[in-house]
Phi, psi and omega in degrees: 000151187289147176277164179300322192288348179260000177276153179245326179231126175249128182236352181275068189138207177299156180280116188224145161263150181230137170230121183053038181078359179263120183291139177241105186292149173267113183268136180099128179304309181307316184293320175301311185292324181294316183295312182296325181297317181278328187285343177288340181224059182302142178077010183232148178280122175260120187291162178288333173303312180299310181300319178296323178296310175300323189269332187230015176052036173083007178231070189287152171292166178301325190273010192309323181294317177291327175300318179298314183302315183292322178299310186305312176297321180298314183291326174304314185286326178293326172293329179288327175300330185271007179091010181257163174284157181297332183283006172294343167249108185256142182267139174226164178304322184268346185172205180234160182225131176260116187259071184238122175307142184300330183278013172250005182241124193303321186301320185280318172301315180299319181297317185294318178300317184289324172301326177287320175299321174298323176293317178294318181291322178293334179270359186076015182267072194291320187293313178295324172302315176301314179299311182304316182293327180295313183292323182291314189285343176289351177286338189281138179235027188132194179291147178297139178049045188291340184256021176245128190264348180297135188296323179290323175285331175296322177296320178292316176305314179303319179295319175297324178299324179292332172289329175291318180303314178299328178290324179294324176297320175296321173307317178290328178288327179285330174299329176295312180301328185279342184095006182277073196287315183297319175294318182297321176304313181300310183301308190284333175298317179293318181294323181289322177301322182283330188218077187287001178258003179272105184290331179293335177284320173295321177297314176305312178301317179296316178291325179299312176300318179297317180295334178278355179089017183252068184302314187292330173288325177296317175298316178302320172310311186300313185297321183292318176302312181303314181291321179289321182293320180292315180293323187265333180224003172071031175231159175272158172306149186283175191293335178294313182291320180295320180294320178303317186293319180290328177295318179294318177304317178280002187046057188282113180291336182291342182298329175255338180293331181287348174262000173082019183264134181293140184280141172273193179271245182296133184254353182267119184232000000 
């Protein structure tokens, strides 16, 4: 994964340009909105209408055309300060295009890293997954687009924050694989309370309790999931959760051995 020193644009926190690892703040709300709007779609033409919608929530001033041109000029200057050529921001008849590779923008580096972590997790390579995920989560410097006040861009920032939450969920499941059951129980209990219809979270919590030697608690989690799913959306737990319940009832040692975790003694508590 790219290190921070190789990034040029950071959106996972305040909107910032970077040169040689040194942050260059974007001064002015209009300029931050302009850059954020383009940086979320690098290599694509963002129409002036879309930029206006992002920047003024659909209520532009009478001087909007001039303000767009001014913002473009200021962003070109800022990009040059970050070590890019001025044609990194290209003008088109319909709008503007940010010609910065996606692997120089933290949002896209983060997404690629999390995709890789999911592959490692699926292959049971929990240690590598954990290390890669630490690097990905370390890219965040606060809420995404935190210093941008446009309501439309805030919605996009909120969507990015949900990606961070999903990565935190993945961290809890990786902890189960690593045998860090106490940490996983704490994280997954909170996540299940927040999102009680997610069967994968219940499965992770059941495995964590079972790994901790708390079989009765693992069984209680299954029955809680069954009750909530029936009451709220009228379905029974899926086959994966039912099979996991059977494995726990049978104290199937393969349940944890498959993850490479050393088994402890008595599992019923």
